[in-house]
C-alpha positions in Angstrom: 4.7 8.8 -15.1 4.6 5.1 -14.7 2.0 3.2 -16.8 0.0 0.3 -15.3 -1.7 -2.3 -17.4 -4.2 -4.3 -15.4 -5.4 -7.7 -16.7 -8.5 -8.8 -14.7 -8.4 -12.6 -14.7 -12.0 -12.8 -13.7 -13.5 -10.7 -16.6 -10.5 -10.8 -19.0 -10.6 -7.0 -19.3 -7.4 -5.1 -19.8 -7.1 -1.5 -18.7 -4.1 0.8 -19.0 -3.6 4.0 -17.0 -0.9 6.3 -15.7 0.0 7.1 -12.1 2.4 9.3 -10.3 5.8 8.0 -9.3 5.5 6.1 -6.1 1.7 5.9 -6.2 -0.2 3.2 -4.3 -1.6 0.7 -6.8 -4.8 -0.1 -5.0 -5.7 3.6 -4.5 -4.8 4.4 -8.1 -6.9 1.5 -9.4 -9.9 2.6 -7.3 -9.6 6.2 -8.5 -9.6 5.0 -12.1 -12.5 2.6 -11.5 -10.3 -0.5 -12.2 -11.3 -3.6 -10.3 -8.5 -5.6 -8.7 -10.7 -7.7 -6.5 -12.4 -11.0 -7.4 -16.0 -12.2 -6.5 -17.2 -11.3 -3.0 -13.9 -9.7 -2.2 -15.1 -6.6 -4.1 -17.4 -5.9 -1.1 -15.7 -7.9 1.7 -12.1 -6.6 2.0 -10.1 -4.8 4.6 -10.1 -1.5 2.6 -6.4 -1.4 2.1 -5.1 -2.3 5.6 -3.2 -5.4 4.4 -5.1 -7.8 6.6 -7.3 -9.8 4.3 -4.9 -10.5 1.4 -7.7 -10.4 -1.2 -6.0 -7.6 -3.3 -3.3 -10.1 -4.3 -1.8 -9.4 -7.7 0.9 -10.8 -9.9 3.4 -8.1 -11.1 5.8 -8.0 -14.0 8.5 -6.7 -13.7 9.0 -6.7 -10.0 11.9 -4.2 -10.2 9.3 -1.5 -10.8 7.5 -1.9 -7.5 8.8 -1.7 -3.9 10.3 -4.7 -2.1 8.0 -7.0 -0.1 6.7 -5.4 3.1 6.5 -7.0 6.5 2.8 -7.6 6.0 3.4 -9.3 2.7 6.0 -11.6 4.3 3.4 -12.6 6.9 1.0 -13.6 4.1 3.8 -15.7 2.5 3.0 -14.7 -1.0 5.0 -15.8 -4.1 8.1 -13.8 -5.2 6.2 -12.4 -8.3 3.2 -11.3 -6.2 2.3 -8.2 -4.1 -0.7 -7.0 -2.2 -2.3 -4.2 -4.2 -2.7 -2.2 -1.1 1.1 -2.4 -0.4 2.4 -1.9 -3.9 4.1 1.4 -4.7 4.7 1.8 -8.4 8.1 3.2 -9.6 7.9 2.2 -13.3 5.8 0.6 -16.0 4.2 -2.6 -14.9 1.7 -5.3 -16.0 -0.6 -6.6 -13.3 -2.7 -9.7 -13.2 -5.5 -8.9 -10.8 -8.6 -10.6 -9.3 -6.7 -13.8 -8.6 -7.9 -14.4 -5.0 -11.4 -14.6 -3.5 -12.6 -14.9 0.1 
């Protein structure tokens, strides 16, 4: 089972939890009560549809998540970033979350 370490850049909290192979990062974080949103984005987001881009995260290593999706290419995010709602986890990763606000 892949292990996810989430570093919340807004609160400086670090949380580690395990997920199933291929799990969606946003759904797993919500299930474990781990916050990946920053500021007002906690309440004002698209609920995982990939439209708002507020679940932007920095992932290390990128080899343990799926390649960029069409929606992520539309948002023109950096090579080391993913949208939490579009990230499928296939190995241990470290995530910097809460990096974008509305």
